[in-house]
Every structure is written in C-alpha cells, then in structure tokens.
N, C-alpha and C positions, 0 to 999 in steps of 0.2 A: 609351455613353450611349444610352438609349432614351427616346422620348416616350411617356408614359403618359397616357391621357385617362380621367379619372374625374370624375364630377359635372360634366361639361361643361368642365372646366378642363384645360388641357394642362400637364403637369409634366415636367420633365426628371429622370430618375432613373437613377442608376448601378446597374447590375446586376452583382453580383460573380459571374460565371459564366465558366467556361472551356468554350465549346462546342467539340465535336470531331466532325467528320463524317468517317466512314471508310467505305470501300467494304465493304458487306456484301452478299454474294450468297447468298440462300437458295434452294436448288433441290431441291424434293421429289423430282423425277425422279432426281437424283443420289443422294439418300438411299435411295430404293427400290432403286436398282441396286447399291448397295454390298453386296458379299459378301466377308467376310473369311475367310481360310483357318484362323483360330484364334479362339476365344472370348477376349475381353479382360476381365480382372478389374481394374478401375480403382481406384487409390488416390488420394486427394485431400488436399492440404495447402495451407494458405494460404502464398503466396510471401513469406516474410520471411527475413531472415538467421538469426533464432533457430530457425526450423524446418528448417534444413539438416541438423541431426543426426537428424531424423525420416525422412530419405530414406535408403533402403538403399544400402549400399556394394557389394552384389552384384546382379547382374541387369542385363539390357539389354532394350530393347524400344522402345515408342513413348510419347510424352508430348504433352500439350497445355497451353496456357495459356488459362484462362477469366477473364473479368472478370465480377464479380458486384457489383451496386450495394448489396446487403445492406440493402434497404429493407423495412420492415414484415414482417420474417421470411418473405418470400416464398421458398419452397424451390426454385423452378425457374427463376428469372430469371438466366440466364447467357448470355454471348456468347463463343463460341469464337473466339479471336484467332490462335492459332498451333498448328501441328502439327509435331512433330519426332521424330527417332529417335536412338537411341544403340546402336551395334553394338559399338564397341570400348571404350567407357567405361561405368562404372556410372552409375546415376541420380544419385547424390550428386555425383559429379564434374561431371556435366552441369549439375546444379542450381547448383553453385558457379560454373560458368562464366557462367551468367546473372547471378548476383550481381555478378561482376566486370564484366560488360558494363554493368550498371546503374550501377555506381560510376564506370566510365570516362567516362560521359557523352559529350561531343563527341569524345573520343579513341577511342571504340569503333570497331572495324572493321565492325560491323554496326549502322549507325545506325537502321535500321527496327526492329530488335529492341530496341535501347536506348530508342528513343522509346516503344515499347509498355510497357517495364518502368517507365519514369519517369512516363509519362502516367497509368497506371492503378495507381500505387503505393498500396498499402493495400487494393486491391480485386482483386488478382490471385490466382489459385489455380493451382497446379501439379498436374496429374493425370498419373499414369504407370501403365503396364500392362506387366508383364514378358512377354516372349516367349521361350520356351525354345529355339526353333529359330532360330539366327541367320540362316539362309538365307532366311527369309521376312520379316524385319524391314523391309527396304526396300520390299517389296511391300505390306505392311500400311500403312506410312506413305503410300505413293502412293495407295492406295485411300482412306485417310482424307482426304488432300489433295483428291482428286477429289470426294469426297462433301461435305465441309464447305466447301471453297473459302475457307479462313481469310484474313482481310484483311491480316495481318502477314506471311504467307509471301510470298516472291518467286519461289521455284522450285517449279514444278509439273510433273507429267508432260507431255510434249510436246503431246499432244492437247488437254489442258486449257489449257496456256499459249496455244496458238493461239486457242482460243475466247475466253479472257479478253482477249487483245489485240484481237480483233474487237469484243468487247463494250465495252471501255474505251478503245480506240484508242491503246494504248501498247505 
C-alpha cells in the first residue's frame, strides 16, 4: 500500500507491482578492455518451451540470457542477466536444462538461475553463439563474464570475484 496525495487529499492505494532490485554493474572500462579471440555470431530466440525446437542440436559455444521489457517497440532495451558456456553439450540440450530448472522451482539445484527464469518469465531471450574451437570456449565465457558482470552469475574469474566481493561485501 502506498499513500498517494492528489488534490491535497491523502488516499491509500494498492499498487499491483512486483518491484525487483538486482545488482547491476555497468563498467565501460571492462567493456573497452574486452578482447575476444573469435568473432561471435549471435542467434536470439525468446525463451519459451515451444522455441526449444528452434535451438540447434549441434554446436557448442557461449550463451546469454537477456530480459527485455518489450515496451513501445524499443529495439535496444535489454538487460544481460546471465552468461554461460557449453562445451560438452549442444545448445538445445543446455536450453532444455534451463526449462527443467524453471519447472523444478524450489527443488532446483541452482536457485539463483531458477529465480531468474521464473521472475522474468515471458520477457527472457536466449542468445547463443557457436564457437568451433572447443579449446577457447571457457576463455571466451570468462572474458564475457569479466566485461558484462551479469547479476545472475555466481562464478567469475578469480580477479573479478575478488573485486566484486570488495564492492558488495560478500
């Protein structure tokens, strides 16, 4: 409940909103320093069960989750929430693991990921980029983690983890 004051009168009004504050660190210095050993060709699909068949069954590489409010047809309003990699599984297998995590809810072994999947349901996009050389996939993921500092990720390269602990005290 919020107090709304209009025309000099105080009224109590219930606001149906689910506010969510999440750590977002935007660091242009990290963006400028990001150098990848490969050019990435991103493919994007809305994260829904029905779209699982649109994800390829071959190829490994890196992927991200974006949340997009989809307001007023704004083409570039996205928030990057998560960066991951897949070296041993194809993108579709990994995508389906996230669908299972979402369905598992409180029984999930990765509650921070499940929280993201459920919280932003209907507004999430899965973006993936194949990398032909499996020896550099982890390096590319680490460089993206360092540049983007996504709020849902928990594991970062050691140097970044130390800086984030100093910044957030955890």
